[in-house]
C-alpha positions in Angstrom: 97.6 127.9 71.5 95.4 125.1 70.8 97.4 121.9 71.8 96.8 118.2 71.1 99.6 116.9 74.0 99.7 118.3 77.4 102.2 117.2 79.8 101.7 118.8 83.6 104.6 118.3 86.0 105.1 115.5 84.5 108.2 113.1 86.1 109.5 109.7 85.4 112.8 107.9 87.2 114.3 104.4 85.9 115.6 103.6 89.3 118.4 106.3 90.3 117.9 107.9 86.9 115.8 111.1 86.3 114.4 110.7 82.9 111.9 113.6 82.8 112.1 116.1 85.1 108.5 117.8 86.1 108.0 118.6 82.4 105.1 121.4 81.3 104.9 121.6 77.7 101.5 122.1 75.3 102.3 120.4 71.9 100.0 122.0 69.2 97.5 120.9 67.0 97.9 120.9 62.9 102.0 121.4 63.6 105.2 119.5 62.1 106.9 119.5 65.6 110.6 118.4 65.9 111.5 116.4 69.3 114.9 117.4 69.6 118.1 116.1 71.6 120.7 113.7 71.9 120.4 110.4 72.6 119.5 109.5 76.5 117.9 113.1 76.4 114.5 112.1 77.6 112.6 111.9 74.1 111.8 108.5 74.1 110.6 108.3 77.6 108.0 111.3 76.4 107.0 109.2 73.6 106.3 105.9 75.3 104.3 107.9 78.3 101.9 109.9 75.5 101.6 106.4 74.0 100.6 104.6 77.1 103.5 102.2 77.1 104.9 103.9 80.6 103.2 105.6 83.6 104.5 108.8 85.0 105.7 108.7 88.1 103.7 112.3 89.2 102.0 114.9 87.1 99.5 114.6 84.4 99.8 113.7 80.2 96.7 114.3 78.4 96.2 113.7 74.1 93.2 115.5 73.2 91.6 115.5 76.6 92.1 111.8 76.9 94.4 110.0 79.4 97.2 107.8 77.8 94.8 104.6 77.5 93.3 102.3 74.8 91.1 105.3 73.9 93.5 107.8 73.2 95.4 104.8 71.1 92.6 105.1 68.7 93.8 108.9 67.4 97.7 108.4 67.8 99.5 106.9 65.3 103.1 105.3 66.6 106.2 104.1 64.6 108.6 103.1 67.1 112.2 103.0 66.8 112.6 99.7 67.0 110.6 97.3 64.6 107.8 95.2 66.5 106.9 93.6 63.6 107.7 89.8 63.5 109.5 88.3 61.0 107.6 85.6 59.9 104.8 87.4 59.0 104.3 88.8 55.3 103.2 92.5 54.4 99.9 90.7 53.6 99.8 89.7 57.1 100.7 92.9 58.4 98.5 95.0 56.7 95.4 92.7 57.7 96.3 93.2 61.2 96.4 96.7 60.9 92.9 96.6 59.6 91.6 94.6 62.0 93.2 96.4 64.9 93.0 100.2 63.7 89.8 101.2 62.1 91.0 104.3 60.7 93.7 102.3 58.5 93.5 102.8 55.0 94.7 99.6 53.1 94.0 101.3 49.7 96.8 103.9 50.3 98.6 101.2 51.9 99.0 98.9 49.2 99.6 101.8 46.4 102.6 103.1 48.4 103.9 99.6 48.6 102.9 99.3 44.9 104.7 102.5 44.0 108.0 101.2 46.1 107.9 98.1 44.0 107.6 95.7 47.7 105.7 92.5 47.1 102.9 92.2 49.7 103.6 88.2 49.6 107.6 89.0 51.0 108.3 88.0 54.0 109.8 90.6 56.4 112.9 88.6 57.5 113.7 88.6 53.4 113.9 92.5 53.3 116.6 94.6 54.0 116.6 96.7 56.7 115.7 99.6 55.0 112.9 98.1 53.8 111.3 96.9 56.5 111.7 100.5 57.8 109.8 101.7 55.0 106.9 98.9 55.1 106.5 100.3 58.9 106.4 103.8 58.3 104.0 102.8 55.6 101.8 100.8 57.8 101.8 103.9 59.9 100.9 107.1 57.4 98.1 105.3 56.3 95.9 105.3 59.3 93.8 108.6 59.7 95.2 109.7 62.9 95.2 112.9 65.1 98.5 113.0 65.6 101.5 110.8 64.3 104.6 110.0 66.5 108.1 109.0 64.9 110.7 107.7 66.8 113.6 108.4 64.9 112.4 107.7 61.6 115.3 108.1 59.9 117.9 107.0 62.4 119.2 103.9 60.9 118.9 104.1 57.2 121.3 105.2 54.7 121.1 109.2 53.3 118.9 108.4 50.2 116.4 106.4 52.3 116.0 109.1 54.7 114.7 111.5 51.8 112.4 109.0 50.6 110.9 108.7 54.3 110.8 112.1 54.8 109.0 113.1 50.9 106.6 109.8 52.5 106.0 111.6 56.0 105.0 114.7 54.4 102.7 113.4 51.6 100.8 111.3 53.7 99.9 112.7 56.8 96.7 114.4 57.5 97.7 118.0 57.3 95.0 118.7 60.0 96.5 116.5 62.4 99.8 116.6 64.5 103.5 115.3 63.1 106.0 114.7 66.2 109.3 113.4 65.1 111.9 112.7 67.7 115.5 112.7 66.4 119.1 113.9 66.6 119.7 114.3 63.0 118.4 117.9 63.1 120.0 118.9 60.0 117.7 116.4 57.6 114.3 117.6 59.2 115.1 121.0 59.8 113.3 122.6 56.9 110.0 120.9 57.5 109.0 121.5 61.1 106.8 124.4 61.9 108.0 124.0 65.7 110.9 122.5 67.6 111.5 121.3 71.3 114.6 120.7 73.3 114.8 118.8 75.3 118.5 117.8 77.3 118.6 115.9 80.4 115.4 115.8 81.1 114.5 119.1 80.9 112.7 121.5 78.4 115.4 123.8 77.2 113.6 125.8 74.3 110.3 125.5 72.7 108.6 127.3 69.9 108.1 128.3 66.3 111.3 127.8 64.2 111.3 130.8 62.3 110.6 132.9 65.5 113.7 131.2 67.1 115.8 131.6 63.9 114.8 135.2 64.1 115.6 135.7 67.8 118.7 133.8 67.9 120.3 134.7 64.4 120.9 131.4 63.5 119.7 128.0 62.4 118.1 125.6 64.7 120.9 122.7 63.5 123.5 125.2 64.6 121.5 126.0 67.8 121.2 122.4 68.7 125.1 121.9 68.0 125.5 124.8 70.5 123.4 123.9 73.2 124.2 120.0 73.1 128.5 120.8 71.8 128.2 118.4 68.9 
């Protein structure tokens, strides 16, 4: 398998709590991959390690052969679970920030998506609803030409109608040669778009593989397997 992200014996603890336990994992190139697990399972820790926001206690991580660093950020487009944008900023200010910071940012694409949603680029974030803020941040992330897009709970905090729009925006705007890693606990919402899945529980990988192969082997949907594994 041709992978874009590699974890080799990676562990991470917070005090006495083991968030990840000697993880070995290869995330394939050119696939939509669901990183699935309940809250507290280790999904966000994995994502922060890939993005260089945390360092592993042991083991090695590489992104396209590069250790998480300033260089790797050039090929990773990251949507965190919580917004990091300042409420006082106008949308046009944020577009300028992304344009200056990321050489692969497509300003015209971002402005077109905002226009399609009738979002005023001169509006400040603090006047927007939570759902609109989520859409603005997603548009910015998906307007980059990255090798891997990492979305942490992109549909977790919005209503069902907004979820549908967000998934449509993701599918219509990511580079199909890139990898799309979606971390979520809302499996039924994303099962139909995933090529591969990774189940994580208590810091351990408990299942990984191609969605169709897993369905055929187990004789049930990914959502049903998830509910069975995590009793939800």
